[in-house]
Every structure is written in structure tokens, then in C-alpha cells.
N, C-alpha and C positions, 0 to 999 in steps of 0.2 A: 571399528570401535563399538558401534551400536548395533551390530548385526545380530547379537544374541539377546537383544532387548525385546521382550514381549510387548507388542503394540497395545495390549490391554492393561499393562501394569501401571501401577501408580506413578512410577518414575517416568514412563513414556507420556502419560497424560500431563504430568507436571511440567515436563520439558516442552510439550506442545503449548500449554497455557503460557509458560514463560516466553516462548518464541512469539506467540501472538501478542502478548503484552509489549514486547520490545518493538514489534512492527507498528503497533498502534502508537506508541510513544514517538517513534521516528516519524511517522506520517503526520502526527500533530505538530511536532516541531518544524518539520519541513514545510507544512502548510503555513505556519506563522511566518517563516522566513520568506516564502514566496509572496505572501500578502504584503509583508513589510517592504519588500523590494519593489513591488508594483506601486504601492502608495508612494514610496520615496521617489520613484521615477516621475510620477505624475506631479508631485509637489516640486521637484527639482526643475522640471521643464516649465513650471508655472502654468500648466494646463488647467489645474484646479487649485482652489484654496485648500489648505490642510484639512479643515473640517469636512468639506465636500468630498475630498479624496477618501477619507476614512469611511464616510457614510456610503459612498458608491462602492467601495471595496467590500464592505460588509454585506450590502444588498446583493451585489453580483456573486459573491461567494455562496450566499444562501440560495440564490436562484440557480446557480450552477449545480449544487447538490440536488436540488429538487428536479431539475430538468435532466441532468446527465446521470444522476444516480450512480449506478455501478456499471454503466455501459462500457467504460474504458476497460474495466477488469474483464468483462465478458468478451470484449474484442480481443484482448490479449490471450485469453484462454482459447479462443477459437483459432488462434495462430498455431497452437501446439497440435501436433499430430495425435490422433486418438491412441496410438500405442506408446506415447511418451511416458505415462505412469508405469507401464509394464517394463520399459527399458530402464527406468530409474530403479525399480525393484531389482532388476537383474544386476545393476551396477552395485547396489548396496549389499545384496545377498547373491553371490554368484551361483549358489546351488539352485536358485529359481530359474536361471537362464537355460539350464540343460534339460 
């Protein structure tokens, strides 16, 4: 479907920006759900009072971003073989594979 799309065209750039925006929105909502579940579990088990649980969650999420950064993303990228992008291009555009 998109095999004839020029990668430098306005449509391609627009689709890329749209896809990135969707990923960022998903990650933000997923993060809120994860944080809410962690806080709810700590409150439900009465390990911490609600105020303490929210403060600890906020602090630890902030520290996690500072310490971990994008290490997980880099670790996942390193799992891919170096030829993976070339294989993906060949799947999308069979004329490149020959």
C-alpha cells in the first residue's frame, strides 16, 4: 500500500509525525496506569498511607527517568540483528531484495 510513497514527501513525513504522536500518547497513558496501579497496590496492602504512596511514586518515577533514561530502548535495539532494517525494506519493497 505504501510501497510507492516517497520517503521525503509531505505525506510520509506527516504519517511519521502522526505515528510518533500516537506512540507518545500511548506511552503517557500507559505510564499513568502503571503508576496508578503501583500506588493502589501499596495503599491497598496498607504498606504506606495514601499521601506517602503518591509522593514516593512521583519521586521514584522521576529518579527512574534520570537514572535509567533510555537504557531500556537501547537494550531492545541491541537485540535486533544489524541486518533487520534491510530485511524490513525488502519486505516492504520486494524490488530491493533482488
